[in-house]
Biopython code that builds the backbone (N, CA, C, O; Angstrom):
import numpy as np
from Bio.PDB.StructureBuilder import StructureBuilder

atoms = [
    (1, "UNK", "N", (264.221, -110.358, -37.547)),
    (1, "UNK", "CA", (263.649, -109.689, -36.389)),
    (1, "UNK", "C", (262.184, -109.383, -36.715)),
    (1, "UNK", "O", (261.860, -108.920, -37.809)),
    (2, "UNK", "N", (261.332, -109.647, -35.767)),
    (2, "UNK", "CA", (259.916, -109.378, -35.974)),
    (2, "UNK", "C", (259.632, -107.891, -35.769)),
    (2, "UNK", "O", (260.372, -107.202, -35.066)),
    (3, "UNK", "N", (258.566, -107.405, -36.381)),
    (3, "UNK", "CA", (258.199, -105.994, -36.179)),
    (3, "UNK", "C", (257.954, -105.658, -34.709)),
    (3, "UNK", "O", (258.259, -104.551, -34.266)),
    (4, "UNK", "N", (257.409, -106.603, -33.957)),
    (4, "UNK", "CA", (257.135, -106.365, -32.534)),
    (4, "UNK", "C", (258.428, -106.087, -31.768)),
    (4, "UNK", "O", (258.485, -105.167, -30.953)),
    (5, "UNK", "N", (259.461, -106.884, -32.033)),
    (5, "UNK", "CA", (260.738, -106.684, -31.344)),
    (5, "UNK", "C", (261.346, -105.348, -31.765)),
    (5, "UNK", "O", (261.851, -104.600, -30.928)),
    (6, "UNK", "N", (261.296, -105.052, -33.059)),
    (6, "UNK", "CA", (261.845, -103.789, -33.539)),
    (6, "UNK", "C", (261.160, -102.602, -32.868)),
    (6, "UNK", "O", (261.826, -101.650, -32.459)),
    (7, "UNK", "N", (259.837, -102.654, -32.753)),
    (7, "UNK", "CA", (259.110, -101.555, -32.110)),
    (7, "UNK", "C", (259.462, -101.433, -30.628)),
    (7, "UNK", "O", (259.562, -100.324, -30.102)),
    (8, "UNK", "N", (259.648, -102.563, -29.961)),
    (8, "UNK", "CA", (260.038, -102.532, -28.542)),
    (8, "UNK", "C", (261.421, -101.903, -28.370)),
    (8, "UNK", "O", (261.644, -101.132, -27.436)),
    (9, "UNK", "N", (262.348, -102.232, -29.271)),
    (9, "UNK", "CA", (263.687, -101.646, -29.218)),
    (9, "UNK", "C", (263.614, -100.146, -29.470)),
    (9, "UNK", "O", (264.270, -99.358, -28.790)),
    (10, "UNK", "N", (262.807, -99.763, -30.455)),
    (10, "UNK", "CA", (262.644, -98.338, -30.754)),
    (10, "UNK", "C", (262.052, -97.594, -29.562)),
    (10, "UNK", "O", (262.509, -96.502, -29.224)),
    (11, "UNK", "N", (261.042, -98.175, -28.927)),
    (11, "UNK", "CA", (260.425, -97.557, -27.754)),
    (11, "UNK", "C", (261.440, -97.426, -26.619)),
    (11, "UNK", "O", (261.501, -96.393, -25.952)),
    (12, "UNK", "N", (262.236, -98.477, -26.402)),
    (12, "UNK", "CA", (263.270, -98.437, -25.372)),
    (12, "UNK", "C", (264.244, -97.294, -25.648)),
    (12, "UNK", "O", (264.601, -96.545, -24.738)),
    (13, "UNK", "N", (264.669, -97.161, -26.889)),
    (13, "UNK", "CA", (265.614, -96.104, -27.249)),
    (13, "UNK", "C", (265.026, -94.715, -26.988)),
    (13, "UNK", "O", (265.680, -93.854, -26.399)),
    (14, "UNK", "N", (263.794, -94.513, -27.431)),
    (14, "UNK", "CA", (263.155, -93.206, -27.257)),
    (14, "UNK", "C", (262.980, -92.885, -25.781)),
    (14, "UNK", "O", (263.302, -91.782, -25.337)),
    (15, "UNK", "N", (262.471, -93.844, -25.024)),
    (15, "UNK", "CA", (262.255, -93.591, -23.594)),
    (15, "UNK", "C", (263.562, -93.364, -22.861)),
    (15, "UNK", "O", (263.624, -92.531, -21.956)),
    (16, "UNK", "N", (264.620, -94.096, -23.236)),
    (16, "UNK", "CA", (265.923, -93.898, -22.590)),
    (16, "UNK", "C", (266.500, -92.534, -22.965)),
    (16, "UNK", "O", (267.092, -91.858, -22.124)),
    (17, "UNK", "N", (266.332, -92.132, -24.215)),
    (17, "UNK", "CA", (266.819, -90.826, -24.654)),
    (17, "UNK", "C", (266.116, -89.696, -23.924)),
    (17, "UNK", "O", (266.733, -88.686, -23.585)),
    (18, "UNK", "N", (264.832, -89.868, -23.686)),
    (18, "UNK", "CA", (264.058, -88.851, -22.977)),
    (18, "UNK", "C", (264.203, -88.966, -21.457)),
    (18, "UNK", "O", (263.585, -88.212, -20.706)),
    (19, "UNK", "N", (265.020, -89.911, -21.021)),
    (19, "UNK", "CA", (265.223, -90.186, -19.596)),
    (19, "UNK", "C", (263.891, -90.457, -18.893)),
    (19, "UNK", "O", (263.630, -89.963, -17.795)),
    (20, "UNK", "N", (263.069, -91.249, -19.554)),
    (20, "UNK", "CA", (261.746, -91.575, -19.041)),
    (20, "UNK", "C", (261.796, -92.660, -17.958)),
    (20, "UNK", "O", (260.855, -92.796, -17.176)),
    (21, "UNK", "N", (262.880, -93.424, -17.909)),
    (21, "UNK", "CA", (263.000, -94.455, -16.885)),
    (21, "UNK", "C", (263.476, -93.794, -15.595)),
    (21, "UNK", "O", (264.588, -93.271, -15.532)),
    (22, "UNK", "N", (262.642, -93.821, -14.585)),
    (22, "UNK", "CA", (262.950, -93.139, -13.316)),
    (22, "UNK", "C", (263.828, -93.977, -12.400)),
    (22, "UNK", "O", (264.479, -93.450, -11.497)),
    (23, "UNK", "N", (263.843, -95.272, -12.634)),
    (23, "UNK", "CA", (264.595, -96.164, -11.757)),
    (23, "UNK", "C", (265.275, -97.227, -12.627)),
    (23, "UNK", "O", (264.691, -97.661, -13.620)),
    (24, "UNK", "N", (266.475, -97.648, -12.283)),
    (24, "UNK", "CA", (267.163, -98.674, -13.075)),
    (24, "UNK", "C", (266.338, -99.957, -13.223)),
    (24, "UNK", "O", (266.450, -100.659, -14.228)),
    (25, "UNK", "N", (265.523, -100.253, -12.230)),
    (25, "UNK", "CA", (264.674, -101.453, -12.298)),
    (25, "UNK", "C", (263.738, -101.383, -13.498)),
    (25, "UNK", "O", (263.536, -102.388, -14.180)),
    (26, "UNK", "N", (263.164, -100.212, -13.767)),
    (26, "UNK", "CA", (262.247, -100.062, -14.897)),
    (26, "UNK", "C", (262.959, -100.304, -16.219)),
    (26, "UNK", "O", (262.414, -100.948, -17.116)),
    (27, "UNK", "N", (264.163, -99.794, -16.336)),
    (27, "UNK", "CA", (264.949, -100.016, -17.546)),
    (27, "UNK", "C", (265.301, -101.491, -17.695)),
    (27, "UNK", "O", (265.220, -102.048, -18.790)),
    (28, "UNK", "N", (265.687, -102.113, -16.602)),
    (28, "UNK", "CA", (266.040, -103.533, -16.631)),
    (28, "UNK", "C", (264.849, -104.388, -17.053)),
    (28, "UNK", "O", (265.008, -105.340, -17.817)),
    (29, "UNK", "N", (263.667, -104.056, -16.563)),
    (29, "UNK", "CA", (262.470, -104.813, -16.944)),
    (29, "UNK", "C", (262.176, -104.661, -18.440)),
    (29, "UNK", "O", (261.779, -105.627, -19.092)),
    (30, "UNK", "N", (262.365, -103.474, -18.979)),
    (30, "UNK", "CA", (262.134, -103.237, -20.406)),
    (30, "UNK", "C", (263.125, -104.038, -21.256)),
    (30, "UNK", "O", (262.747, -104.631, -22.266)),
    (31, "UNK", "N", (264.382, -104.050, -20.842)),
    (31, "UNK", "CA", (265.402, -104.810, -21.573)),
    (31, "UNK", "C", (265.110, -106.310, -21.476)),
    (31, "UNK", "O", (265.259, -107.043, -22.454)),
    (32, "UNK", "N", (264.698, -106.754, -20.300)),
    (32, "UNK", "CA", (264.374, -108.170, -20.111)),
    (32, "UNK", "C", (263.211, -108.591, -21.005)),
    (32, "UNK", "O", (263.227, -109.687, -21.565)),
    (33, "UNK", "N", (262.216, -107.742, -21.140)),
    (33, "UNK", "CA", (261.067, -108.052, -21.992)),
    (33, "UNK", "C", (261.507, -108.241, -23.443)),
    (33, "UNK", "O", (261.059, -109.168, -24.118)),
    (34, "UNK", "N", (262.380, -107.363, -23.912)),
    (34, "UNK", "CA", (262.881, -107.485, -25.280)),
    (34, "UNK", "C", (263.704, -108.765, -25.439)),
    (34, "UNK", "O", (263.576, -109.465, -26.444)),
    (35, "UNK", "N", (264.540, -109.068, -24.457)),
    (35, "UNK", "CA", (265.357, -110.283, -24.508)),
    (35, "UNK", "C", (264.476, -111.529, -24.541)),
    (35, "UNK", "O", (264.759, -112.469, -25.283)),
    (36, "UNK", "N", (263.420, -111.539, -23.749)),
    (36, "UNK", "CA", (262.500, -112.684, -23.742)),
    (36, "UNK", "C", (261.832, -112.862, -25.106)),
    (36, "UNK", "O", (261.703, -113.985, -25.594)),
    (37, "UNK", "N", (261.410, -111.761, -25.718)),
    (37, "UNK", "CA", (260.806, -111.841, -27.051)),
    (37, "UNK", "C", (261.806, -112.383, -28.073)),
    (37, "UNK", "O", (261.455, -113.197, -28.926)),
    (38, "UNK", "N", (263.052, -111.924, -27.975)),
    (38, "UNK", "CA", (264.084, -112.381, -28.901)),
    (38, "UNK", "C", (264.353, -113.875, -28.719)),
    (38, "UNK", "O", (264.492, -114.603, -29.702)),
    (39, "UNK", "N", (264.428, -114.337, -27.468)),
    (39, "UNK", "CA", (264.652, -115.763, -27.228)),
    (39, "UNK", "C", (263.476, -116.596, -27.731)),
    (39, "UNK", "O", (263.676, -117.706, -28.225)),
    (40, "UNK", "N", (262.269, -116.084, -27.616)),
    (40, "UNK", "CA", (261.110, -116.804, -28.155)),
    (40, "UNK", "C", (261.255, -116.987, -29.658)),
    (40, "UNK", "O", (260.917, -118.046, -30.187)),
    (41, "UNK", "N", (261.752, -115.970, -30.353)),
    (41, "UNK", "CA", (261.969, -116.069, -31.792)),
    (41, "UNK", "C", (263.066, -117.082, -32.119)),
    (41, "UNK", "O", (262.945, -117.847, -33.076)),
    (42, "UNK", "N", (264.132, -117.085, -31.324)),
    (42, "UNK", "CA", (265.215, -118.053, -31.541)),
    (42, "UNK", "C", (264.676, -119.471, -31.379)),
    (42, "UNK", "O", (264.994, -120.354, -32.175)),
    (43, "UNK", "N", (263.872, -119.685, -30.364)),
    (43, "UNK", "CA", (263.326, -121.025, -30.121)),
    (43, "UNK", "C", (262.378, -121.465, -31.220)),
    (43, "UNK", "O", (262.265, -122.660, -31.494)),
    (44, "UNK", "N", (261.687, -120.513, -31.861)),
    (44, "UNK", "CA", (260.832, -120.862, -32.997)),
    (44, "UNK", "C", (261.676, -121.295, -34.190)),
    (44, "UNK", "O", (261.328, -122.239, -34.899)),
    (45, "UNK", "N", (262.789, -120.595, -34.404)),
    (45, "UNK", "CA", (263.654, -120.897, -35.542)),
    (45, "UNK", "C", (264.476, -122.156, -35.331)),
    (45, "UNK", "O", (264.710, -122.914, -36.273)),
    (46, "UNK", "N", (264.916, -122.384, -34.099)),
    (46, "UNK", "CA", (265.775, -123.511, -33.774)),
    (46, "UNK", "C", (265.168, -124.296, -32.622)),
    (46, "UNK", "O", (265.461, -124.018, -31.459)),
    (47, "UNK", "N", (264.325, -125.274, -32.935)),
    (47, "UNK", "CA", (263.729, -126.086, -31.861)),
    (47, "UNK", "C", (264.820, -126.760, -31.021)),
    (47, "UNK", "O", (265.949, -126.946, -31.476)),
    (48, "UNK", "N", (264.464, -127.114, -29.809)),
    (48, "UNK", "CA", (265.410, -127.713, -28.861)),
    (48, "UNK", "C", (266.149, -128.903, -29.483)),
    (48, "UNK", "O", (267.311, -129.136, -29.151)),
    (49, "UNK", "N", (265.510, -129.650, -30.366)),
    (49, "UNK", "CA", (266.152, -130.821, -30.944)),
    (49, "UNK", "C", (267.337, -130.436, -31.828)),
    (49, "UNK", "O", (268.199, -131.274, -32.094)),
    (50, "UNK", "N", (267.396, -129.192, -32.287)),
    (50, "UNK", "CA", (268.487, -128.748, -33.147)),
    (50, "UNK", "C", (269.652, -128.155, -32.357)),
    (50, "UNK", "O", (270.753, -128.019, -32.890)),
    (51, "UNK", "N", (269.420, -127.803, -31.096)),
    (51, "UNK", "CA", (270.456, -127.179, -30.287)),
    (51, "UNK", "C", (271.243, -128.246, -29.565)),
    (51, "UNK", "O", (270.662, -129.064, -28.852)),
    (52, "UNK", "N", (272.582, -128.257, -29.735)),
    (52, "UNK", "CA", (273.389, -129.327, -29.103)),
    (52, "UNK", "C", (273.425, -129.220, -27.597)),
    (52, "UNK", "O", (274.058, -130.042, -26.935)),
]
sb = StructureBuilder()
sb.init_structure("model")
sb.init_model(0)
sb.init_chain("A")
sb.init_seg("    ")
for serial, (resi, resn, name, xyz) in enumerate(atoms, 1):
    if name == "N":
        sb.init_residue(resn, " ", resi, " ")
    sb.init_atom(name, np.array(xyz, "f"), 0.0, 1.0, " ", f" {name:<3s}", serial, name[0])
structure = sb.get_structure()
């Protein structure tokens, strides 16, 4: 896991704990951003030619 992803997860946790997300859409966007970063890392590690 890259430091950037770890920090995003930590920020998500803190903001969710503090109930900083006023609308479910905001929380969903934050989770989606982390998921996109994680998939980018997977694609770097496993190029399309390696995925069946």
